[in-house]
N, C-alpha and C positions, 0 to 999 in steps of 0.2 A: 487488548489481546492477552489471552491467558499465557502464563509463564512457560508452560509446556509447549505451546504453539510458537513462542518466541525462540525457544531453544531449537525446535525443528527448523524454523526459517533460517536461523543462524547457521545450522549445520549445512543446509542445502546451499546457502549463499557461498559458503567457503569450500564446498566440495571440489570446485575446479582448481583451487590453489593449494589444497592440502598436500598434494604429492609433488609439488613443483621441485625441480632440482635447485641446489644452492646457486645463488647468484655469483657470477664470476666477474673478474676485472674490477673489483671494488677495493678501495683502500679505506681502512678505518683509521682515523687520525686521533692522536692522543690529546692534542691541545686545542681542538675546536669541536663544535657540535657535529655529530654524525646523524643524519636523518635517514630513516628507512621506511618507505611507504609500503602499503599493502592494500588490497581491495577493502573498501569501506564496509564495516560490519558493526552490528550492535554487540557490545561486550560489557560485562561487569567486572571482568578481571583481565589484566594484560600481564603476560609473563615473558621474560627473556631466559631461555635455557642455554647455558654456556657449555660448549665442548672444548674450547681452547682459547688461550690468550697468546700474545707474542712473547711471553715469559712469565713463569711463576703464576700465583693466583691472580685472577683478573681483578680489575678495579673499575668502578663506575662512580663518578662524582655526582651525577644527577640523572635520573631516569624520567623522561618527560613523555607524555601521551597527548596526542592532538587529534581533533576531529577533521572533517573534510575542509573546513575553512582555514585550518592551521593557525588560528589566532590565539586560542586559549589553551594553556597547559592544564589538562584535566587531572594530572597526577599529583598536584601539589597537596601537601598535608593541610595547608591553610584553607583549601577548598573542600576538605572532608575526606580526601582519599587516604587509604591505609596502605602501608607497605609491609611486606613480609619477605623473607628470604630463606634459602635452604640452610645457611649457616653464616657465621661472621668470624673473621680472624680475631682472636682474643688479645687483650692487653694493649689495645690502641684506642685512645680517645678519639683520634682523627677518623677512625674507620668504624662506622656504626650503620646498622640497617636503616635507622631513622634518617641518615644523611641522604638516602636515595631520593627523597622527595621533600627535602626541607627548603628548596629554593636557593641553596648556596652551592657555588662551584669551587673546584679546586681539591687537591689531594687532602687538605685538612678537613674536608667535609665530604668524605667519600665512604664507599662500602667496599670491603674486600672479603670474599668468602674464605673459609678455612681450607677448601680444596681447590684443585686446579681444573677439574672437569666434572660435568654433571651437576654443577651448582646452578641455582636459579634465583632471580629477583622478580618480585611480583607486586603490581599495583592493583588494589581493590578500589574501584570507583565508588563514590557515594550512592550512585544509581546507574543503571545501564545507560550507555551513551553510544553514539556513532563514533567510531575511531578508525583512523586510516594511516597513522604514522606514529612512530616512536623516535625520540631523539636522545642521545646520550653522548657523553665524552668521558675520557679517562681522567684528565686534569685540564679543565678549560683555561686555567691560568698559565698553562704552558711550562710548568715546572718539571713534569715527569713524562717519560716516553715509554716506559715499560708497562706491563700488565694490560695491554690493550686487547679488548675483545676482538677476535678475528674469525671465530667459528662458532655460530650460535643460531638458535631458532627463535622466532617470535611466535608466541601462542596466545590465543584468545579463548575466553570462556565466559558463559553467562552465569553459571552457578558455582564456579571454582572447583568443579569436580570433573566435568567432561571438557577436554582441551582439544583445540584444533590448531595445527601449525599453519600459519598464514604466510610465513616467509622464512626461508633458510638462507643464511649468509655465510660464505667462506671467503674471506678477504684475500687479496693478492699479497698482503704483507703477513700472511699466516706463517707460523714456524716452518722450517724445512721439514721434509718427511723424515720420520724416524720409525723404528719398529713399533708396530701397532697402527701406523699411518702410512705404510709403504716406504719406498717403492717395492712393488712385488717382484720386479725383474730388473736386473742391471745387465744389459747386453744379453749374452746367452745364459746368464746365471739366474737361478731361482733364488731370490733373496727375500722371499716372503717370510713372515713370522713362522709359519709352519715348517719351512725348510730349515731355518736357523734353529728352531727349537728341536727339530728332529735330530740335527747334528749334535746338539749339546746333550740331549737325553740319551742319545746312542753312544755317548762317550767319545765322540770324535771332536775333541776341543779345537784341533787345528782347522778342520773344515768349518766349524762354527766361527772361529776367529777370522778366517779368510772371507767368509760370506759377509760378516759384519763389516769388515774392512772395505770390501767392494762397495757395499751399500753406502758407507760413510764417504768414500772417495768420490762416488758419483755426484755428490752435491757440489763439488768444486771442479770436477773433471768429467766432461761428457764423453770422453773417448771410451772405446771398448775396453773392458777390464783386462782382457788377456793382452791386448796391445800395450796397455799401460804397464802391466807387470813385466812384459818382455823388454820394454824400454828401461825400466828400473834395473832389470837383470843385466842388460847391456851396459848401462852406465857403471854398475858395480864391477863388472868384468874389466872395464877400462881402468877404473880406479885401482883395482888389484894389480893389473898389469903395470901401471905407472909406478907401483911400489916394488916392481921386479918380482912379483909372485907369479908362479906358473898357472896359467889359466887356459891352456890349450884345450883340455877336455870341455871346459865350460863354454868356450867359443864354439866348439863343434856342436854341443848340445843346443846352444842358442840358435845357431843357423838351422839346425834340424827343426826346432819348434817354430821358427819364423816361417819356414817353408810349409810346414803342416798347417799353420794357421791360414795361410793363403789358399790352401787346398781344401780346407774344411768345408763340407757341404751341408752340415746340419748343426743345429744348436747344441746337441748333445756332445758332438765331437769338439766343438769350440769350448764348451763348458769344461769338459775334462782336461783340455789343453791348458785352461786357466790354472787348474789345480796342479798340473804337472809343472808349469812354469813357476808357480808360487813355491812349490817344494824345492825346485832347483835353486831359486834365489835364496831360500832359507839355508840350504846346504852350503852355498858359497859364503854367505855371511858368517856362518859358524866356523869356517876355516880360519878366520882372522884371529891371530894370536893376541890382538888387543883385547879380546874378550876373555882372556885367561882369568881375570879377577872374578869371573862369574861361575867358577867351578864350585864355589860354596857361597850361598846367599843366606844371610840372616833376615828373617821377616816375621810378620805377625799375621795370623789368621783372625779376622774379626768381621762383624757385620758393619756395613757402611753406617756412619753416624747419622747422616741426613738431617743436620740441624737447620733451623730457619735462617740463622746468620752464621757467618764464618767464625764468630767468637762465642757461639751459644751451645757448643757441644755439652758443656756441663749443666746446661739448663733444660734443653728440649731435644736432645738427640733421640731420634726414633730407633736407631739400631739397638738390637737386643744383645744378650750375653752369648758366650761361647767362643770357641777358637783356641788358639795356642800360639806360643812363641816357638818358631821352627827354624831349622836349617835345611836348605835344599842342596843336595850334593849332586852336581851335574858332571858326569865323566866326559872325557874326550875319547872318541872312537874314530879310527881311520882318519886322524888328523883334524877332526871336527868336534866342536862342542855338541853333546848329544843329550838334549833335555828329555827326549823320549825315554831315556834309560835312567833318569834321575831317581834318587832315593831321598825320602823325607825323614828327618829326625825331629821328633817333637820333644822340646826341652821343658816346656811348662804348659800345662793344660789349664785354660782359663776357667773351666767348669761353669759355674753360674755367674762368673764375673766377666770382666773385659780387660784384656791386655792391649797395650799400645806402645809404639815408638821404641822397639828394642834397638840397642846399639852396643857394640863391643868396644873394649879398651884397645889401645894400639897394639898390645902384645897378645890380644885375644884371650887373656887370662880371665876376664870377667865380662858379664853381659848385664847391662842395666836396662830396665824397662819400667813402665808405669802400669799399675794394676788397681782395679776397683773390684772388691769381692762380690758386690752386687751392683745393679744399676743405680741403686739409691745410695751407695757408699761413695767415699771420696777416692780419687786416684792418688795412690802413694807410690813413691819410687822404690823399686825392688832391685836386688842384685843376686846373681847366681854364677856358679862356675860355668865354664864354656860347655860342659856336658850336661848342664841342667841341675847339678847337685848343689847342695849348700845354699839353698834359697833363703834370703832374709829380707826383711822390710827395713828400709832406711829412714823413711819419713813417716810422720803420723800427725795427728791433730785434725781440726776441722778445716782442712785446706786441700785443694787439688794441686798435686805436684806431677808434672809430666814433661815430655820432650827432653829427656836427659841427653847431655852432650859432654863426653869425657874431655878433659882439658890437658894440655901438655904438662902442667905443673902437678898433675895427679888429682886435681879436684874435678867436680862435676858441675856444669852449668845446667839449669833447667828452668822451666816456666812454672809459676806458682801463684795461687790466689792469696799468698801470705801478705801481699800488699794491702789486703783488707779494703778494697775499693770496689765500687760499682762501675761497670762499663757505662760511660757517660751517655751514650745516645739511646740505650735501650735498657733491658731489665736485668741481665745476669751479672754475676760477679766478674771483675776483671782479673787479669793475670799478667805478670811481667817477669823479666829475666832475673833469676837469682843464681847463687852458687853455693856449694858446700864442699866439705872435704869428702874423700872417697868413702869414709865410714858413716856419713850422714851428719857429722858435727859441723859447727861453725856456719850455720845457714845465715846468709846475708844478701841483701839486694845488690845487684849490679846496676839495674835501671830504676829510676824513680818516676817512670812514666805514669800517667794517670789514665791511659787507655791501653787496651790489651796488646800482647806481643806473642809471637809464635816462632816455630821452626828454627832453632839455633843449630849452627854447624860451624866447623872450623875452617879458616882460610889458611893459605900457605904461609902467611907471615905470623900466624899464631893468634890473630884476632877472631872473635866470634861474629859471624854474619847471621842476622835474623830479621824477621819481618815484624814491623811495629806499626801501629796506627796512631794518628795524631789529628786533632781537630782544631788547631789554631785558626779560627775564623775562615774556614773553608769547608767544602762539601765533605760530609762524613763518608760518602760512598767510595771516595778515591784516595783516602789518606793512608793506605796500607803500602808501605814502602820498605825497601831493603836498607838496613843499617849495619854498621860494624862497630865493635867495641873491644877494648882490651879485656882479657880475663879478670883483671882487677877492678873493672868498672869504669876506668878512665877513658877519656877521649872518644865518646860515642860520636859517630858522624854518619850523615846520610851517604849511602852508596849509590842508590838509584831510585827514581820514581816520582819525585814531586812534579806537580803540574802535568801529569800524564793520566790517561783514562783507565789504565789497568791497575790491578792490585797484584802484588808479587810475593809468592810463597815459596819456601824451600830453596832459597838461593844457595848455590854452591859454585865455586870456581871450576872452570873447565881446564883440565891439564893442558899445558903447552900453549895456552891462549890468554888473551885479555878478556875473555868472555865469562859470563855468569849464566848458568842454567837456572831456570825457575819454572814454576807453574803460574800461568796467568789466571788469577782467580777473581771472584767478584765479592761484593760486600755481603751478598746473601749466600746461604748454603755452606757446603763444605769446601775444602781446599782442592777442588777439582778444576780441570780446564785443559787448555792446550799447553804443551811444553814449549818454552821459548829460550832463545839465547840472547843475552844482552851484551852488546859490544861496548865495553866500557871506554874505549878510545873515542867514542862519539859524545861523551859527556853524560852526566847523571840526570839530566832533565830532557834528553832528546828522544822523542818517540821513534825516530829513525833507527835508534839503537836496538829496537825490538825485532827479532826475527822468529816467527813461529815455525817450528820444525814438525808440527803436526797440524798442518793447515786445514785438514778436514774437520777439525774440532774448532768451531768458532769461539772467540773470546766472548764472555758474558760480562754484563755491566749492571750496576745498581743491585737490585735484589734478584735479578735473573741469574741462574747458575746452572752448571752442567752436572746433573745428577746421574746421567747415563752417558755412554759413548764418549769417554773422556780419559784423561790421564791425571796422575798425581805422583808425588814423592820422588822427583827426579834426583839421581845421583850419578854424575859423570864418572865413567870408569876409564876413559881415555879421551883424546882429542875429539874423536868422532862418535863415540858411543855413550849412551846414557841408559842406566838401569832405572826402571820406574815401575809403577803400578798402572795397569790399563784395564778399562772396562770396555771390551768390544761392544757390549750392549750394557747390561746391568750387573754383570758379574766381574769383580775386579780380580785380575791375575797378575803374575809377574811378567814383565816384558822388557826387552831391550830395543831401543830405537837408535837410529843414527841421524846425523845432521842433514841427511839427504832425503829424508821422508820414508825410510824403510823401518819396519817394525817386525819383531818376532816374539811370539808368546813363549815363555819359558816354563810356566806352570799356571794351571788354572784349576781350582776346586769349585765345581758348580754349586756346592752347597753353602759356601761362605767366601767372603772376600779375602784376598791375599794382598797385603799392603806393607808400606814402610820398608822396602828391601834395601839392604846395604851389602856390599861384598864382604864376606867373612874371611879376611886375610890380614896378615900382619902388615902394619905400616909404620913408617918412621914418623914420630910426632913432630909437628912444627915447633919452631923455637919458643921458649918461654920468655914472654915479654912483660910479665907482671913484676915490676920493680917499684911500684908505688906504695908508700906507707902513709896511710891517712893519719892526720894529727887529731888532737883531742877537741879542736874547735868546731865551729859550725859554719865556717866561711871558706870560700875558695877565691881564686882571682882570675879575672879576664883581662886580656890585653888586646886591644884593637889597633891595628896598624894605621888604617886610614878609612874613616867612615864613608868618605866620598867614593871609594872604589865600588862601583856598581850603581850609584845613583846620580853620577854626573852624566851629561851636562844639565839634566833637569833641575837638580839641586846644585846651586853654585857654592863654591868654596867660601866658607865663612858663615853659611846659613845655619849649620847644625851647631847648636850650643850645648845640648844635653842628650844623654841617653837615659830613658826611663826603663827601669828593671821591673818586669811584670811576671806574673805567675799564673798558670792555669791550676786552679785549686782542685784537689782530689775530692771525689764523692765517697766519703768514708762509709764503711758498712756498719750497721747497727749490730751490737752484740746481743744475742738472744739469751734468755734465762738458762738454757741448757748448755751454754758455752759456745755454741755455734754462731755463725754470722749470717745475717739475712742474705739469702741466695736468690731472691726474686723480688721485683719491685713493680708490680702492676698496681694501678695504672702509672706507667713509668714517667710520663710527661709531668705528672704532679710532683716529681722529685727534681725537676729542673730548677736552676737558679732563676730562670725567667719562664713563666708559663706561656711558652710560645704558641700553644694551642688555644690560648685565651687572648693574646694580644700580639699583633704584628703590624706591619705597615707597608708602604709602597716599596721599601727596600727589602722586604721579606722578613725573615726571623732575625731578631738580635741574638746575641749569644745565649745559649742555654747552659753554658759552662761558667761556673763562678770564677771570677778573676781577682787577683790581688796586685797591689803595687808595693814595691820595696823601696821606692824613692828614685831620685835622679842622681846622675854623676856628670861631671863636666867633660866636655870634649875640647882638646887642645886646639890651637890655631892650625896645626898641620893635619887635623882630622883624627888624631890618635886619642886613645883613652885607655886608662888602666884603673881598675876598680875591683873592690871586693864584692862578692855576692853570696847569698845564702846557699849552703850545700844541701843536698837531699831534696831539692825542689825542681819542678818543671818550669823552667824560666824561658822568657823570650824578651826581646828588646824593641824599643821604639826610639827613633831619632827625632828630636824636637828642635824647633827653632827658638829664638829668644823669647817669643811670646807663648811658648809651650804648645805650639801647634805641631801636630804629628806630621812629619815629612815622609817617613817610611816605616813600615812595620815588618818585623820578623814573623813570618807565619809558619815557623817550624820551632823546634824546642832545643834547649841545651840544658845540661845538668852539670853539677860539680860534686865531687866527694870532698870531705873536709881536707883542706890543705892543697887541693888540686889546682894547677895553674893551666889555663887554656888560653889560646890565642886565635885570632882570625885576621884576615887581611882587610876586609871591609864590610859593607852592608849590601847584601845581595850581589857580591862580586862574583865573577866567573870562577868556577872551581879549577880552571886551568891556569889562573894567574899565580904569579910568585910574589912573595912579600917584597916590599921596597928594600933597596940596598941600604939606604940610610936608616939608622935606628930612630924610631918614632920618639918624639919628645916625652910622651907619657910613660914610656918604658924606662926613662931615666929618673923618674921621681917615685915617691911612695904612692902606692895605689890609693885611690879615693874611696872613702866610705860613703855609701849611698846617703843622700840628704833626704830625710823623711819629709813628706808633704805636710802642710799645716794640719791636716785632719788625721794624720797618722798613717802608719803602714798596716798592711794586712788585707784580708778579703774586703772587697769594695761593696759598700751598701748604698744603693741609690737613695734610700729613705733617710739615711743619716748624713750623707755627704752632699747630695745634690738638692734634695727637697728644701733644706734651709735657705738655699739661694733663691728659689722661687718664693718662699715665704717672705723673705726680706725685701725682694724687689718686684715681684710680679703679681702676687695673689690679690692685692688690693683692687686690681682691675680685672685680672683674668681668674675668675672663680666660677662657681656654679651659676651665677647670674649673667655671665658674659654672653651678649647677643651673638657673638661670633663662635660660640661654643668652644672657646679656648680656656679650658679649666686647668689651672696649674696648682690647684690645692693638693694636699696630701691625702684627701679623703679616699678611703678604700672602697672599691665596689664589691659586688658579690664574688668576684674572682680573686679578691685581695690585691688587685692592681691599683696603685694610686692614680687618681685622676690625672695628675700631671704626667706621669709616665705614659699612660695610654694616649694622652694628647700629643706629646712630642713624637712618640713612635708612630702612631697611626696616621698622623697628619704629615709625616715625613719632614719634621723640623730638624732632625739630626740624621746624619749619614752613617751607615755601618755596613759591614760585609754581611751578606745573606747567609745565614747558617742553616737554612732549610735543607732537609735531607735531599740528596740527589743532585745538588748543585755541582756543576763541572767547573772547577776553579782554574784560574790561570794566575801567573805572576802579575801582581798589581803594580803599575808604574808608580813612581814616587808622586806624592801630593795629589793622588787621585781618589782619596777616600777620607773618611773621618772628619775631623774638625774643619779642615779647609774646604770640604764639600758640603758642609751643613749650612742650610739657609738661615738657621737661627742666628749665626754670627753675622751674616750679611744684613739681617734686619737690625741687629744691635749696632753694628758698625755704621749703618746709615743714619742712626739716631732714632730711637724709639721712645717718644714721649719723655725725653730726658732721663731714661733709664740707663744707668752706667754701672756695670759690674766692677767690683774691685778686682785687683790682680788675683787674690786668693779665690774669689768666687769664680772668676774665669777659669782658673786652674782646675777647680773642682769639676766644672761642667765638661771641660775639654778632656780631662783624664777619664771621666766616665764614658764619653763618646769613644775615645780611642781604646778603651777596654772592650769595645763593641757592645756597650749599653747593657750591662748586667743589671738585673733588678735587685736580687737578694745576694748576700755574701756567702750563702751556703746552700745545701740541698735538703733542707728540712721538708718533710712531706707536707704538701699544701693544705690538706684538711687539718693537720696539726697546727699549722699557722693560723687557721681560722679559729681553732679552739683558744690559741694564745691571744688572738685579737679580742675575742669575746671576754676572756678572763681579764684582759687589761682594761676594758671598758667598765667592768664591775669594780 
């Protein structure tokens, strides 16, 4: 049959299905194959056109095509099929177009396009064939649940030019409706995109905000929007009355509107009543004198950053230049706050640059902010008078400095890339907490973290609260928690968040309560999301402590994030009210919300975002608690009261003999010839200390973070320990038995300044416990100095420390000729992975925590991981051909396992390692 006749027959065959409606009541699963059938037809090309995923850019780990018999995957590259796609997300070795038909499953062998909608993936068959089904999954290994295709078309073509849709799918796990995707009406209200855009373009920002609010609320509350607003109004009247405020007029107005709602005979009347009720509620809220701090608000106008990750603004922010540092002056009229009569003072025009994070000193004498002159420039800290005069730049150099936070002692805390490190799990530079004097002098680090930190603010007791991330052998997506530290850098401690699924930004104490307000953010995107209150009386790890007070904004997880219809930058102004930034849709404005679910826009500029608001009012500074004077040495001291607190009864008294002092090693930045530091690292996985994209095993990924050991210290009979440890390092501890088996691991971090003395109660003890009354024995003696292991202290090298053990005891049998394919030689393969490392990892001979992205970690029970769970030792203990490791050899292997199996001691670029290996052979 001629090719033109084939095409004609093909089109006729598909005519009856080309216009079919999307299938309903279908669930697309992330972790298993999803099969979608369509009428059998001849095709040379098969394409999936994507309209939406359940969050962020979609992902496919394998695209399969089958004929009527369903037996043979026609799409495989090994069968001659070719794959193309509309685009591919850059910088990830795990995500490539070629992975679509390479026959391998899982996130590590998947495709992610650059965009979220309108993208496509296509299989070109080696020759036209009868096709009737496609099969795909997001991550068939079950590791990831985001980025699932939920709205797409299946198209066929014979020539790759003329396409016919043979099936449209809209799954029931599709994202909730949002502007651009409905709902068009909420009760009597027209909430279509057209109606919302008309309100905004017409300058009626309140009507715009009300319609967006109604549309958002409809997702969690199916009641009539007018009924819902009247209920909120009624509850507010009752709360005001309980505070002995006069609400006689409001009660009368409420009763009148309730009566008219029942009598309303048409949608127009009901709709207008909604706006009347909404305005009445607004007027009542603005009577509250607790909102007095909002008469002057300092904030910044800027474009949303829209980064790919919450830590990558300095690398890939989409937001452009423009904006200003401003003060909004809101008068009170007729006993109410009157935002409609507000006046705007512009203090600093950003011009072609970008300003961010303005904050005033306690006496309002000076305003600090960060500014970059162009998008290609660095953020530097600036200062100006309260009226915008006498502007000067405080910091310079090839560093980003931002998030200024005035301190009670007159200094300024801020975040900076002066740590000269790479963010460990991806490409950009990292940034941590620093401080300086008010004039920009004496810059020094407060934190020695090796992963980024954000959003510093002051607590009532004078400490700094801030968000930091950490990756000690747990999922990278959930390690963004709230910490507190003294302004001198001593005593950093976790405040809230370990072993919970959210990430927590902009933590601030709520006046008159034990609560902390924050934004629930995700690993992906910017610091947007719902606003929540954390009840600290319920403990620092308890998910029940979280209460969202903007429940119509769902929390996002992993790489999914709220780019629109969200909140950010919360600042409590009283027990019940929080000033913040809010995007009713995609325009951020200034907003005040309360703990009862009410919100009111204060200011919105349709042309640019308004963010980072703080009340511009004098405040009394908290107490100065910085009394620490560092010494000239490089050590500090730890005192542990009782290591068994938190690990009993699983671990019996007397079992713990040592504490191993470990370190997460920073990934230092390379200095470039022009004096700057490397700011991007694609392909970033080739900078890992272990090439996890090249080698992994049944337990997932071993650590991609280089680890070091500083030695061991003894534990006294009563469980106490006192010892010196290196200052200026990211440290954690492991409890060991007499045979150097790890019994428990600290999966968080500690640090010391030179001469600092820290103490803890136990190992994974409850944060509500008190120290023992009796003085621990270790506190009565001189602190122990760490005893170095026989192979020395410092970053751990598998090839230098562990490989000699295999060479001495194993390779005579287990080599390249081993019939069981157990090769324990140090021979490097094409990926530069030693044969022995690949063998023990891929075959599951050693146990480790899975460090693959997206892992949702929990507190690990004692003795449930590491050496004690590694089958290697079970084989050796049972007697393996008279092979017996010496104590030192056993220590080498066990230490490596309990450091979570790093391969290399550093972050040298893997292609450069190859060059070094070639040179060594010569």
